[in-house]
N, C-alpha and C positions, 0 to 999 in steps of 0.2 A: 850207423849206416843200416840201410835196409836194402834187400835185394830179392828178386823173385825170378824164377825161370818158368816160362810157359811154352808148352809144345802143343801145336795144333796140327792135326792131320785131316785133310779134306779129300774125300774120294768121290770123283765124278767120272762116270763112264770108264771105270777100271783104271783111272789115272789118279795116283795119290800125290797130293801136294802137301809137303811138310813145311811148317813155319815154326821157327823157334824165336822167342822174344825174351831178352834179358833186360830186366828193369832194375837199375842200380841207383841208390839214393844215399850217398854219404852227406852228412851235415855236421855243423858245429854251431852252438849257440851259447854265448856268454852273457849272463844277465846279472845286474846289480839293482836291487830294489830296496829303497829306504822310504820312510814316510815323506821325505821332502822330494826325492827324485827317483826316476827309473832310467837305467841305461842298459841297452842291449845291442850287441853286435853279433853277426852271424854270417854263415856261408851255407848254401844249400846247392847241391848238384843233383839233377835228375838226368840219368843217362839211360836211353832205351835203344838196344841193338836188336835189329830184326834180321834174321836169316831166313830167306824164303827159297823154295825149291827153284833151281836153275836161275837165280837172280843174285846179284852181288849184295852183300850185307849192307845195311844202312844203320848208322848210329845217329840218333837225335840227342842233342845235349842242351840242357837248360842250366846255366850257371847263374846263381843269384847271390849278391852281396847286399847286406842290409844293416842299418843302424836305426835304433828307436831311442828317442830321448823324451822324457817326461819330467815336468817340474811342477810341484804342487805346494807353493808357499801358503801359509795360513793368512787369509784376509786379502790376498792378491790374486790376480788372474792365474789360472793353471794353464800350462802349455804342453801340448803333445806334438811331437814332430817325428816323421818317418822319412828315411831316405833309402832308396833301393836302386841298384843297378842290376839289370838282367841281360844276359847274352843268350840268344836262342840260335842254334846253328846245327848243321849236320857235320859229320866228321871231316868232310872234304870241302865244306862251304860251297857246295855245288847247287843246292836248291833252297837253302835257308840260311840267312845270315842277318839277324836282327839284333840291334842293341837298344835297350830301353833304360832311361833314367827317370825316376819318379821321386817327387818330394811332396809331402803333405804337411800342413801346419794347421793346428786346431787349438787356438786359445779360447778359454771360457772364463767368464766372470759372473759371480752372483753375489748380490748384496741386498739383504732383506727381500723385497718383492721384485727387484730388478735382476734380469738375467740377460747377458750378452754372449753370443756365440759366433764364431767365425770358423769356416772350414775352407781352406784353399789348397789346390793341387796344381802341380806342374808335371806333365808327362811329355818326354821327348823320345820319339821312336825313330830309329834310322834303319832302313832296309838297304844294305849295301849292294845286294844283287840287282835290284831294279832302280837304284839311286832315288829312293823315296825318303823324305825327311818330314815328319809330322810333329808339331808342337801343339799341345793342348793345355789351356789354362782354365781353371774353374774357381770361382769365388762365390761363396755362399755365406750369408750372414743373417742373423736373427737377433732381434731385440724384443724383449717382452717385459711387461710390468704387471704385477697383480698385487692388490692390497684391499683391505676393507677398513671402513671408517665408521664412526658413531656407534660403537659397540656392535660391530658387525651388521649394522642395518643397511649400509651402503657398501657395495663392493665395486672395484674398478679393475678391469683386466683388458689389456691390449697387447698386440704383438705386431711386429713388422718383419717381413722376410724379403731378402734380395737375393738374386742369382744372376751371375754373369759368366758366360762361357765363351771361349774364343779358340779357334783352331787355325793354325798356320801350316800351310803345306808347300813344300818345295820338291820338285821332281824334274828329271831330265826327259819326261814324256812317257815313261813306262808304267808308273804307278797309278793306282786308282784308289781314291778315298771316297767313302760314302758318308754322308752327313744327314742326319734327320732334321727336317725343317718343321718347327712347331708353329701352329697358327697363332697369331697374336691379335686377331680381330675376326669378326664375322657375325652372321645372324643365324639363329636357330629357332625352331618352333616345335612345340610338343602338343600333339592333339590328344 
């Protein structure tokens, strides 16, 4: 566990404003690592309490639970997976109450000059204060091949990349979601 106290005094026009911040971070992490697989589970809590002059104290809390799994068999694809649940809230859930679930999957395969990679993510975020529900999917893949022939006189190298992203949003009318729009066509000129 880690913790720090910070005291700040601000004097403006003979009025002193005193702020005290307590940052507390207990955690636990259990890991098993072998040549064939890796497994890890853990919990992390970040808690920050702020006491300001003539204001009620505010405590922001970030609870995070996670699991990491990795499998690396000889001659077969390796797979890495991560799962995480995060809860972000204030002590009375009056101005922040967010729950996030995240999963990532990353298999890789390599044989001689061929390499295949995939990276997929799932992120589900729920803001209970404004009734906003956002789900994001990302799929990214790459296939590449490289080899040389005729005593290294001719070489061949190629790769192919794909990317797919999707965002689904549900709200009761109070939430706002910003999404970047990428151009997929157009003209340009360089003088």
